[in-house]
VEXDREN-213819 format. One record per residue (C-alpha): x, y, z; residue in three letters; residue number from 1. Coordinates in steps of 0.25 Angstrom, whole numbers, plus 5000, padded with zeros to 4 digits. Example, Ala and Ser with C-alpha at 12.3 -4.5 7.8 and 13.67 -1.06 7.14 Angstrom:
   px   py   pz code pos
 5049 4982 5031  Ala   1
 5055 4996 5029  Ser   2
//
This chain:
   px   py   pz code pos
 5000 5000 5000  Unk   1
 5006 5013 4997  Unk   2
 5007 5025 5005  Unk   3
 4996 5033 4998  Unk   4
 4986 5022 4998  Unk   5
 4988 5021 5014  Unk   6
 4987 5037 5015  Unk   7
 4974 5036 5008  Unk   8
 4968 5024 5015  Unk   9
 4972 5032 5028  Unk  10
 4965 5044 5024  Unk  11
 4953 5037 5019  Unk  12
 4952 5030 5033  Unk  13
 4954 5043 5041  Unk  14
 4944 5050 5033  Unk  15
 4934 5038 5035  Unk  16
 4936 5038 5050  Unk  17
 4935 5054 5052  Unk  18
 4922 5053 5043  Unk  19
 4916 5042 5052  Unk  20
 4920 5049 5063  Unk  21
 4913 5063 5059  Unk  22
 4900 5055 5055  Unk  23
 4899 5048 5068  Unk  24
 4901 5060 5075  Unk  25
 4891 5068 5067  Unk  26
 4880 5057 5066  Unk  27
 4880 5050 5081  Unk  28
 4871 5056 5092  Unk  29
 4880 5062 5104  Unk  30
 4879 5056 5117  Unk  31
 4873 5063 5130  Unk  32
 4859 5066 5133  Unk  33
 4848 5060 5121  Unk  34
 4860 5062 5111  Unk  35
 4857 5077 5108  Unk  36
 4868 5087 5105  Unk  37
 4867 5099 5115  Unk  38
 4863 5112 5109  Unk  39
 4871 5124 5112  Unk  40
 4864 5137 5111  Unk  41
 4872 5151 5107  Unk  42
 4871 5163 5115  Unk  43
 4860 5173 5110  Unk  44
 4866 5185 5104  Unk  45
 4859 5197 5099  Unk  46
 4865 5207 5087  Unk  47
 4861 5220 5083  Unk  48
 4859 5224 5069  Unk  49
 4865 5237 5071  Unk  50
 4880 5236 5076  Unk  51
 4885 5245 5088  Unk  52
 4890 5259 5080  Unk  53
 4899 5270 5084  Unk  54
 4891 5282 5091  Unk  55
 4894 5290 5078  Unk  56
 4885 5280 5071  Unk  57
 4872 5281 5078  Unk  58
 4864 5292 5083  Unk  59
 4851 5289 5091  Unk  60
 4847 5276 5088  Unk  61
 4850 5277 5072  Unk  62
 4863 5270 5068  Unk  63
 4872 5268 5056  Unk  64
 4871 5253 5052  Unk  65
 4883 5250 5043  Unk  66
 4890 5257 5033  Unk  67
 4888 5270 5025  Unk  68
 4889 5268 5010  Unk  69
 4891 5279 5001  Unk  70
 4888 5276 4985  Unk  71
 4894 5283 4974  Unk  72
 4886 5284 4960  Unk  73
 4899 5289 4954  Unk  74
 4912 5287 4964  Unk  75
 4920 5297 4957  Unk  76
 4911 5307 4962  Unk  77
 4909 5302 4975  Unk  78
 4899 5295 4984  Unk  79
 4883 5299 4982  Unk  80
 4875 5291 4991  Unk  81
 4877 5286 5005  Unk  82
 4869 5275 5012  Unk  83
 4870 5269 5025  Unk  84
 4860 5262 5036  Unk  85
 4856 5266 5049  Unk  86
 4849 5258 5061  Unk  87
 4843 5258 5074  Unk  88
 4848 5249 5085  Unk  89
 4839 5239 5092  Unk  90
 4827 5244 5100  Unk  91
 4830 5258 5094  Unk  92
 4816 5266 5091  Unk  93
 4812 5267 5076  Unk  94
 4818 5279 5069  Unk  95
 4810 5287 5059  Unk  96
 4818 5291 5047  Unk  97
 4809 5300 5040  Unk  98
 4815 5312 5048  Unk  99
 4830 5308 5046  Unk 100
 4839 5316 5040  Unk 101
 4854 5313 5035  Unk 102
 4864 5325 5033  Unk 103
 4876 5322 5024  Unk 104
 4889 5330 5024  Unk 105
 4902 5330 5018  Unk 106
 4912 5340 5018  Unk 107
 4910 5351 5006  Unk 108
 4896 5349 5006  Unk 109
 4885 5355 5014  Unk 110
 4877 5344 5024  Unk 111
 4865 5336 5016  Unk 112
 4852 5334 5025  Unk 113
 4845 5322 5019  Unk 114
 4831 5318 5022  Unk 115
 4826 5304 5021  Unk 116
 4817 5303 5008  Unk 117
 4815 5289 4999  Unk 118
 4825 5293 4988  Unk 119
 4839 5296 4991  Unk 120
 4845 5309 4986  Unk 121
 4855 5320 4990  Unk 122
 4844 5325 5000  Unk 123
 4837 5313 5004  Unk 124
 4840 5299 5010  Unk 125
 4833 5287 5011  Unk 126
 4830 5277 5022  Unk 127
 4828 5262 5017  Unk 128
 4828 5248 5023  Unk 129
 4830 5237 5012  Unk 130
 4827 5248 5001  Unk 131
 4813 5251 5007  Unk 132
 4812 5267 5012  Unk 133
 4810 5267 5027  Unk 134
 4806 5279 5036  Unk 135
 4809 5271 5050  Unk 136
 4820 5264 5056  Unk 137
 4819 5254 5067  Unk 138
 4828 5247 5077  Unk 139
 4838 5236 5070  Unk 140
 4835 5242 5057  Unk 141
 4842 5249 5046  Unk 142
 4839 5258 5036  Unk 143
 4848 5263 5024  Unk 144
 4850 5277 5022  Unk 145
 4854 5282 5009  Unk 146
 4857 5296 5001  Unk 147
 4864 5303 4991  Unk 148
 4875 5314 4993  Unk 149
 4882 5323 4983  Unk 150
 4895 5314 4979  Unk 151
 4904 5315 4990  Unk 152
 4920 5311 4985  Unk 153
 4928 5301 4992  Unk 154
 4936 5304 5005  Unk 155
 4924 5315 5010  Unk 156
 4919 5314 5025  Unk 157
 4904 5313 5025  Unk 158
 4894 5313 5036  Unk 159
 4880 5308 5038  Unk 160
 4870 5313 5049  Unk 161
 4858 5304 5050  Unk 162
 4849 5313 5058  Unk 163
 4836 5307 5064  Unk 164
 4823 5315 5067  Unk 165
 4826 5312 5083  Unk 166
 4840 5321 5080  Unk 167
 4849 5309 5080  Unk 168
 4860 5311 5071  Unk 169
 4869 5298 5065  Unk 170
 4881 5304 5060  Unk 171
 4890 5296 5049  Unk 172
 4903 5301 5045  Unk 173
 4911 5295 5033  Unk 174
 4920 5297 5024  Unk 175
 4919 5294 5008  Unk 176
 4930 5283 5005  Unk 177
 4940 5289 4996  Unk 178
 4937 5280 4984  Unk 179
 4923 5280 4981  Unk 180
 4916 5268 4975  Unk 181
 4902 5265 4971  Unk 182
 4898 5261 4985  Unk 183
 4907 5265 4998  Unk 184
 4907 5263 5013  Unk 185
 4909 5276 5020  Unk 186
//
């Protein structure tokens, strides 16, 4: 018998023995009380959909939920649309969005005050959830806000103030990336 044939037989027998042990271990009923497998439960945890945010990202109950995006229809001219999401923490009272205002400012231009509407423009912002216009936000919900701006070039600092009807102000300060693409994270 040659060395390679013996090695092949040894490997095959070893695989057969390992397979038998695995199959027997998986199909045998464990000993103990009535042959049951003890069940361990995991500790219960709760998670909030809105993470804790630095103090400059919340005002009153309204919070920034995620990134601020700047879109550009012509990257050589700068960004021209801003979109972001806001939310309320758990157990917060509902917030009426109809009286909300947004003030957008960038160096070299006067601040622009936008009011809520159904079509985004340079003076109107939209509030939607899943593409549907909404006028109120509830606890644990997120609302997408979108509005157009005059083109802002790369490297420019911008400030967005979200002002609720109860006079709370959420201030968001970001810098436009130096190299602009069609979609940018501020």
